[in-house]
C-alpha positions as CSV (number, residue, x, y, z in Angstrom):
1,M,2.0,69.5,32.8
2,K,4.7,66.9,33.3
3,Y,2.1,64.1,33.4
4,E,0.7,65.2,30.0
5,Q,4.3,65.2,28.5
6,Q,5.1,61.7,29.8
7,V,1.8,60.3,28.5
8,N,2.4,62.1,25.2
9,N,5.9,60.6,24.9
10,L,4.6,57.1,25.7
11,Y,1.8,57.6,23.1
12,K,4.4,58.4,20.4
13,S,6.6,55.5,21.2
14,H,4.0,52.8,22.1
15,F,0.7,53.5,20.4
16,G,1.3,51.3,17.4
17,K,2.9,48.5,19.3
18,L,-0.1,48.4,21.8
19,V,-2.6,48.4,18.9
20,T,-0.8,45.4,17.3
21,S,-0.6,43.7,20.7
22,M,-4.4,44.0,21.1
23,L,-4.9,42.5,17.7
24,Q,-2.8,39.6,18.6
25,F,-4.4,39.3,22.0
26,S,-7.8,38.1,20.6
27,R,-9.4,37.5,17.3
28,D,-12.5,39.1,18.7
29,I,-10.8,42.5,18.4
30,N,-10.6,44.3,15.1
31,L,-8.2,47.1,14.1
32,E,-10.7,49.9,14.8
33,T,-11.6,48.5,18.2
34,A,-8.0,48.0,19.1
35,E,-7.2,51.7,18.4
36,D,-10.2,52.7,20.6
37,I,-9.0,50.5,23.4
38,V,-5.5,52.0,23.3
39,Q,-6.8,55.6,23.1
40,D,-9.0,55.0,26.1
41,S,-6.1,53.5,28.1
42,F,-4.0,56.5,27.5
43,L,-6.8,58.8,28.7
44,A,-7.1,56.6,31.8
45,A,-3.4,56.9,32.4
46,L,-3.6,60.7,32.2
47,T,-6.4,60.8,34.8
48,A,-4.9,58.2,37.1
49,W,-1.3,59.5,37.1
50,K,-2.3,63.0,38.1
51,K,-3.7,61.5,41.3
52,T,-1.2,58.7,42.1
53,G,1.9,59.7,40.2
54,V,3.7,57.9,37.3
55,P,4.2,54.1,38.1
56,D,7.6,52.5,37.9
57,N,6.7,50.7,34.7
58,P,4.4,53.2,32.8
59,A,4.4,51.2,29.6
60,G,3.5,48.0,31.4
61,W,0.8,49.9,33.4
62,I,-0.9,51.0,30.1
63,Y,-0.6,47.6,28.6
64,N,-2.4,46.0,31.6
65,V,-5.2,48.6,31.2
66,C,-5.4,47.8,27.5
67,R,-5.6,44.1,28.3
68,N,-8.3,44.6,30.9
69,N,-10.3,46.9,28.6
70,A,-10.0,44.3,25.8
71,L,-11.2,41.5,28.1
72,N,-14.2,43.6,29.2
73,K,-15.0,44.4,25.6
74,I,-14.9,40.7,24.7
75,K,-17.1,39.8,27.7
76,R,-19.7,42.5,26.9
77,D,-19.9,41.5,23.2
78,K,-20.4,37.8,24.1
79,K,-23.0,38.6,26.7
80,F,-25.2,40.6,24.4
81,K,-24.5,38.5,21.3
82,N,-27.7,37.7,19.2
83,P,-28.4,34.0,19.9
84,F,-30.0,33.7,16.5
85,A,-26.9,35.0,14.7
86,N,-24.7,32.8,12.7
87,N,-22.5,31.0,15.3
88,E,-20.0,29.5,12.8
89,T,-16.5,30.2,13.9
90,I,-13.6,30.7,11.7
91,A,-11.5,27.6,11.5
92,E,-8.3,28.0,13.5
93,E,-5.0,26.9,12.1
94,T,-4.4,23.8,14.1
95,E,-0.7,23.3,13.3
96,F,1.3,24.1,16.5
97,S,4.8,25.3,16.6
98,E,7.0,27.4,18.8
99,S,7.8,30.9,17.6
100,V,10.8,31.2,15.3
101,F,11.5,34.7,16.8
102,D,12.6,35.8,20.2
103,D,12.1,39.5,19.3
104,Q,8.6,40.8,19.7
105,Q,9.0,43.5,17.0
106,L,10.0,40.9,14.5
107,K,6.9,38.8,15.3
108,L,4.7,41.9,14.7
109,L,6.6,42.7,11.5
110,F,5.9,39.3,10.0
111,S,2.3,39.5,11.2
112,C,1.7,42.8,9.2
113,A,3.3,41.2,6.1
114,N,0.0,39.3,5.5
115,P,-0.3,38.2,1.9
116,R,-4.0,39.0,1.9
117,L,-3.1,42.6,2.1
118,S,-1.4,44.5,-0.7
119,P,2.3,45.2,-0.4
120,K,1.7,48.9,0.1
121,V,-0.9,48.3,2.9
122,Q,1.6,45.9,4.5
123,V,4.3,48.6,4.6
124,V,1.9,51.4,5.8
125,I,0.4,49.4,8.7
126,T,3.9,48.3,9.8
127,L,5.2,51.9,9.7
128,K,2.2,53.1,11.6
129,Y,1.5,50.4,14.2
130,I,4.9,48.9,14.8
131,I,7.4,51.7,14.1
132,N,4.9,54.5,15.3
133,L,5.6,56.9,12.5
134,K,3.0,59.6,12.0
135,V,0.9,59.7,8.8
136,E,2.9,62.7,7.6
137,A,6.2,60.8,8.0
138,I,4.8,57.7,6.2
139,A,3.6,59.9,3.3
140,K,7.1,61.4,2.9
141,V,8.8,58.0,3.0
142,L,6.5,56.5,0.4
143,G,6.2,59.6,-1.8
144,M,2.4,59.9,-1.2
145,T,0.1,62.6,0.1
146,V,-1.1,62.6,3.7
147,D,-4.7,62.3,2.3
148,G,-3.6,59.3,0.3
149,I,-2.2,57.5,3.4
150,D,-5.3,58.3,5.4
151,K,-7.6,56.8,2.7
152,L,-5.3,53.8,2.4
153,L,-5.5,53.2,6.2
154,I,-9.3,53.5,6.2
155,R,-9.6,50.9,3.4
156,A,-7.1,48.7,5.2
157,R,-9.2,48.8,8.4
158,Q,-12.3,47.9,6.4
159,K,-10.7,45.0,4.6
160,I,-9.2,43.6,7.8
161,K,-12.6,43.8,9.5
162,M,-14.7,42.5,6.6
163,E,-12.4,39.7,5.5
164,N,-11.5,38.6,9.1
165,I,-7.8,39.1,8.5
166,F,-5.9,38.4,11.7
167,L,-2.6,40.1,12.3
168,K,-0.8,37.2,14.1
169,E,2.5,35.6,13.7
170,P,2.3,33.2,10.7
171,L,3.2,29.6,10.7
172,P,6.9,28.8,10.1
173,S,6.0,27.4,6.7
174,S,4.7,30.8,5.6
175,L,7.6,32.9,6.9
176,R,9.9,32.8,3.9
177,S,7.2,34.0,1.5
178,R,6.9,37.1,3.6
179,L,10.7,37.8,3.8
180,P,10.9,40.2,0.7
181,V,8.2,42.5,2.2
182,V,9.9,42.4,5.6
183,H,13.2,43.4,4.0
184,K,11.6,46.3,2.3
185,I,10.0,47.5,5.5
186,L,13.3,47.3,7.4
187,Y,15.0,49.2,4.6
188,L,12.4,52.0,4.8
189,I,12.6,52.1,8.6
190,F,16.4,52.6,8.5
191,N,16.2,55.2,5.7
192,E,13.5,57.2,7.5
193,G,15.7,57.3,10.6
194,Y,18.8,58.2,8.6
195,K,17.2,61.1,6.8
196,S,15.4,62.4,10.0
197,S,18.4,62.4,12.3
198,W,19.6,65.7,11.0
199,G,21.3,68.5,12.9
200,K,18.8,70.5,15.1
201,E,15.8,68.5,13.8
202,I,14.2,65.7,15.9
203,I,16.8,63.0,16.4
204,R,15.4,59.7,15.0
205,E,18.5,57.5,15.2
206,E,16.4,55.1,17.3
207,L,14.7,54.2,14.1
208,C,18.0,53.2,12.6
209,E,18.8,51.2,15.7
210,D,15.5,49.5,15.6
211,A,16.0,48.5,12.0
212,L,19.6,47.3,12.7
213,L,18.5,45.3,15.7
214,M,15.6,43.6,13.9
215,T,17.8,42.8,11.0
216,K,20.4,41.3,13.3
217,Y,17.7,39.2,15.1
218,L,16.5,38.1,11.7
219,L,20.0,36.9,10.8
220,E,20.0,34.8,14.0
221,T,16.9,32.9,12.8
222,S,16.8,30.0,10.3
223,I,14.8,31.9,7.7
224,H,17.2,34.7,6.7
225,N,18.8,34.6,3.2
226,K,21.6,36.4,1.2
227,D,19.4,39.5,0.8
228,T,19.1,39.8,4.6
229,K,22.9,39.9,4.9
230,A,23.3,42.4,2.0
231,L,20.6,44.6,3.7
232,Y,22.4,44.4,7.0
233,A,25.7,45.3,5.4
234,L,24.1,48.3,3.7
235,M,22.7,49.6,7.0
236,L,26.1,49.1,8.7
237,F,28.0,51.0,6.0
238,N,25.6,54.0,6.4
239,A,25.5,53.8,10.2
240,S,29.3,54.0,10.2
241,R,29.1,57.6,8.9
242,F,26.7,59.0,11.4
243,K,29.2,61.1,13.3
244,S,30.6,62.8,10.3
245,R,27.5,64.1,8.7
246,F,27.5,67.4,10.6
247,G,30.1,70.0,11.4
248,V,31.0,71.4,14.8
249,S,28.1,73.9,14.5
250,G,25.6,71.3,13.5
251,E,25.8,72.2,9.8
252,L,25.0,69.5,7.2
253,L,28.1,68.3,5.4
254,D,28.1,66.6,2.0
255,L,30.2,63.5,1.3
256,E,33.1,65.6,0.0
257,E,33.3,67.7,3.2
258,Q,33.0,64.9,5.8
259,D,35.9,64.0,8.1
260,R,36.5,60.4,7.2
261,S,38.6,59.9,10.4
262,L,35.2,60.0,12.2
263,W,33.8,57.0,10.2
264,N,33.4,54.0,12.5
265,K,36.0,51.5,11.2
266,D,34.5,48.6,13.3
267,L,31.2,49.0,11.6
268,V,32.8,49.3,8.2
269,A,34.7,46.0,8.9
270,L,31.5,44.3,10.1
271,A,29.6,45.5,7.0
272,C,32.4,44.2,4.7
273,Y,32.1,40.8,6.4
274,F,28.3,40.6,5.8
275,L,28.6,41.9,2.3
276,K,31.1,39.2,1.5
277,Q,28.9,36.6,3.1
278,S,25.9,37.8,1.0
279,V,27.6,37.2,-2.4
280,E,25.6,35.0,-4.8
281,T,25.1,34.7,-8.5
282,E,21.9,36.8,-8.7
283,A,22.3,40.2,-7.0
284,S,19.4,42.1,-5.4
285,T,19.0,45.8,-5.0
286,Y,20.4,45.5,-1.5
287,H,23.6,43.9,-3.0
288,Y,24.0,46.8,-5.4
289,E,23.4,49.5,-2.8
290,A,25.7,47.8,-0.3
291,S,28.4,47.5,-2.9
292,I,28.1,51.3,-3.7
293,A,28.3,52.0,0.1
294,F,31.3,49.7,0.3
295,L,33.2,51.7,-2.3
296,H,32.4,55.0,-0.6
297,C,33.4,53.7,2.9
298,T,36.7,52.2,1.8
299,A,37.9,55.0,-0.4
300,K,40.8,57.0,1.2
301,N,39.3,60.3,0.2
302,F,36.6,61.7,-2.1
303,E,38.9,62.2,-5.0
304,S,40.1,58.5,-5.0
305,T,36.6,57.1,-4.9
306,D,36.0,54.5,-7.7
307,W,33.2,56.6,-9.4
308,I,33.4,54.5,-12.6
309,T,32.4,51.3,-10.8
310,I,29.8,53.2,-8.7
311,S,28.2,54.5,-11.9
312,K,28.1,50.9,-13.3
313,L,26.5,49.6,-10.2
314,Y,23.8,52.4,-10.4
315,Q,23.2,51.3,-14.0
316,K,22.5,47.8,-12.8
317,L,20.3,49.1,-10.0
318,L,18.3,51.1,-12.6
319,Q,17.8,47.9,-14.7
320,T,16.5,46.2,-11.6
321,T,14.3,49.0,-10.2
322,P,13.8,52.0,-12.6
323,N,13.5,55.0,-10.4
324,P,14.1,58.7,-11.0
325,F,15.7,59.1,-7.5
326,V,18.2,56.3,-8.3
327,E,18.8,58.0,-11.7
328,L,19.7,61.2,-9.8
329,N,22.4,59.3,-7.9
330,Y,23.5,57.7,-11.2
331,A,24.0,61.2,-12.7
332,I,26.1,62.2,-9.8
333,A,28.4,59.2,-10.2
334,V,28.6,59.8,-13.9
335,Y,29.7,63.4,-13.3
336,F,32.4,62.5,-10.9
337,S,33.6,59.6,-13.1
338,G,34.4,62.3,-15.7
339,N,31.5,62.1,-18.1
340,K,30.1,65.6,-17.3
341,E,28.2,66.1,-20.5
342,K,26.2,62.9,-20.0
343,A,25.5,63.8,-16.3
344,F,24.0,67.2,-17.3
345,K,21.9,65.4,-19.9
346,I,20.5,63.0,-17.4
347,L,19.7,65.8,-15.0
348,S,18.1,67.9,-17.7
349,D,15.8,64.9,-18.6
350,L,15.0,64.4,-14.9
351,R,13.7,68.0,-14.7
352,Q,11.0,67.0,-17.2
353,Q,9.6,64.4,-14.9
354,S,6.9,65.6,-12.6
355,I,7.6,63.1,-9.8
356,I,11.1,64.5,-9.2
357,K,11.3,68.0,-10.7
358,Q,10.2,69.5,-7.3
359,Y,12.7,67.4,-5.4
360,Y,15.1,69.7,-3.7
361,L,18.2,67.4,-4.2
362,L,17.7,67.6,-8.0
363,N,18.1,71.4,-8.0
364,A,20.8,71.2,-5.3
365,T,22.8,68.8,-7.5
366,L,22.4,71.1,-10.6
367,G,23.5,74.0,-8.3
368,K,26.6,72.1,-7.2
369,F,27.7,71.0,-10.6
370,N,27.2,74.5,-12.1
371,F,29.2,75.9,-9.2
372,L,32.0,73.4,-9.9
373,E,32.0,74.3,-13.6
374,G,32.2,78.1,-12.8
375,N,28.7,78.8,-14.0
376,Y,27.9,81.0,-11.0
377,T,24.7,82.6,-12.3
378,E,23.1,79.2,-13.2
379,A,24.3,77.8,-9.9
380,K,22.6,80.6,-7.9
381,A,19.4,80.1,-9.8
382,F,19.3,76.4,-9.0
383,Y,20.2,77.0,-5.4
384,H,17.4,79.5,-5.0
385,K,15.0,76.9,-6.3
386,T,16.4,74.5,-3.8
387,L,15.8,77.0,-1.0
388,G,12.1,77.0,-1.8
389,Q,11.8,73.2,-1.9
390,A,13.9,72.3,1.2
391,N,11.8,71.3,4.3
392,L,14.3,71.1,7.0
393,E,16.2,74.1,8.5
394,V,19.5,72.2,8.2
395,E,18.9,71.8,4.5
396,K,18.2,75.4,4.0
397,D,21.3,76.4,6.0
398,F,23.3,74.2,3.7
399,V,21.9,76.0,0.6
400,I,22.6,79.4,2.1
401,R,26.2,78.3,2.8
402,M,26.6,77.3,-0.8
403,L,25.1,80.7,-2.0
404,N,27.6,82.5,0.2
405,K,30.4,80.5,-1.4
406,I,29.2,81.5,-4.8
407,N,29.1,85.2,-3.8
408,D,32.7,84.9,-2.4
409,K,33.8,83.4,-5.7
410,E,32.1,86.2,-7.7
411,K,33.8,88.8,-5.5
412,L,37.2,87.2,-6.1
413,S,36.7,87.2,-9.9
414,L,35.8,90.9,-9.8
415,S,38.8,91.9,-7.7
C-alpha cells in the first residue's frame, strides 16, 4: 500500500508539470499524447517499485520513463508515417536567444500564456498542468461548473492539436505581451492556496509559496513591471497574516478576532517596500488591493483601521473591475466606516444577483451586521442560510460559534 500512496502523491504534485515537459520535449507530441505518456509512466512506476523499491529520486525516475516513452512514440510514428502524406513541416522560429528565466515553472507559465489561446483557456491549462489543481478546484477558483471546465479542456486539446499550437517558451520579444495573463494566473494561484489552507482542511500553503517564489523570480528578470511589484506586495501582506487566521483549537478567526502580534512584521515591511516601489500614475487592480491590504496590516487594531480610505479604494477597484464579490467587500468597508444604511442597501441589492446570492460570505456578512445591530432573529436566519452554503468544516464551525454567541446574547437579554 505504501507504494500506491507514494505514486499517488507524486501524481498529484507532478502530473501537470510532466505533461507540460513532454509538450516542450518535442513538437511531435500533442497534449492528449503527452497525458497518455505520463499516465503510462506512473503505471510503470507502480509496477516497478513494488519489485525494486522506490528509487532515490522518484520524480526523476518517472521523468526518464516519460522521456523514453516519448522517444519511442516519436520513432514509431516516423517509422510508420505514410510516405505519400504531406511532408511540409511547420516553419521553426529561427531567432535564437538564451532563456530569460532560470525558474522552470516560470518558463512553463509563459508557455501556457499563448496568445492563440483565449485568456480563460490560458488560465485553466496553467492551473491544471503547471499548478496541478484538480478540475473541481479550478472550477471553484474561476466560478465555473466542473462540467464547464471539462468541456473547456476538451476544446483546448482539440484546438492545440488542430492548429499546431506549441506550448514552448516564447521569444523574449513576446514575453511582455504575456505579462498581464501571467500576473492573473499568479494571483489566482496565491488566492487558491490562501483560501484552501484552512484549519483541519488540506494544507495548500505550498500554492502560496509557489506563487510568491515565481513572482519573486519574475521580479529578478528584465521584463517585470510596476504591476508585478504591486502583486508581490499584495501577496506578502496576505502571507504576513497566515499564523493569526486560526485560534489555538484550529477555529477560523475573522479579522476582528485575530491576534495582530502574530502578524509577520518582516513580511509587512517587505510588502511596504514593494508597494512603494510600484507606485505610478495609473494604478492597476493589484495596486488598489495591495493598498487595502497595507491599511489593514499597518493598523494598530481593528477599531483604528482607516475604513473610509479602504471604502474609497474599493470604489476605485469597482470602477476598474465591476464584480459582485468586490462589491461585498466594499459594503463591509462602508459599514465599518459608519455608513451602515448604505452598507445594508448594497447587501440587499447583492441578494438579488444570482451569481452571488448563494455565496456563503454574503449571508455570513448579513448575519454579522444584524448581530452587531442587535437584530438577533434576523442574524440567526442569515447564519442558518450560511450553514447550508458553507463547504468547509472550519467555515461551518465558525457559523455555529456565531449562532452560539447569539443564543448567549438572547439569554442575557431575558435574564
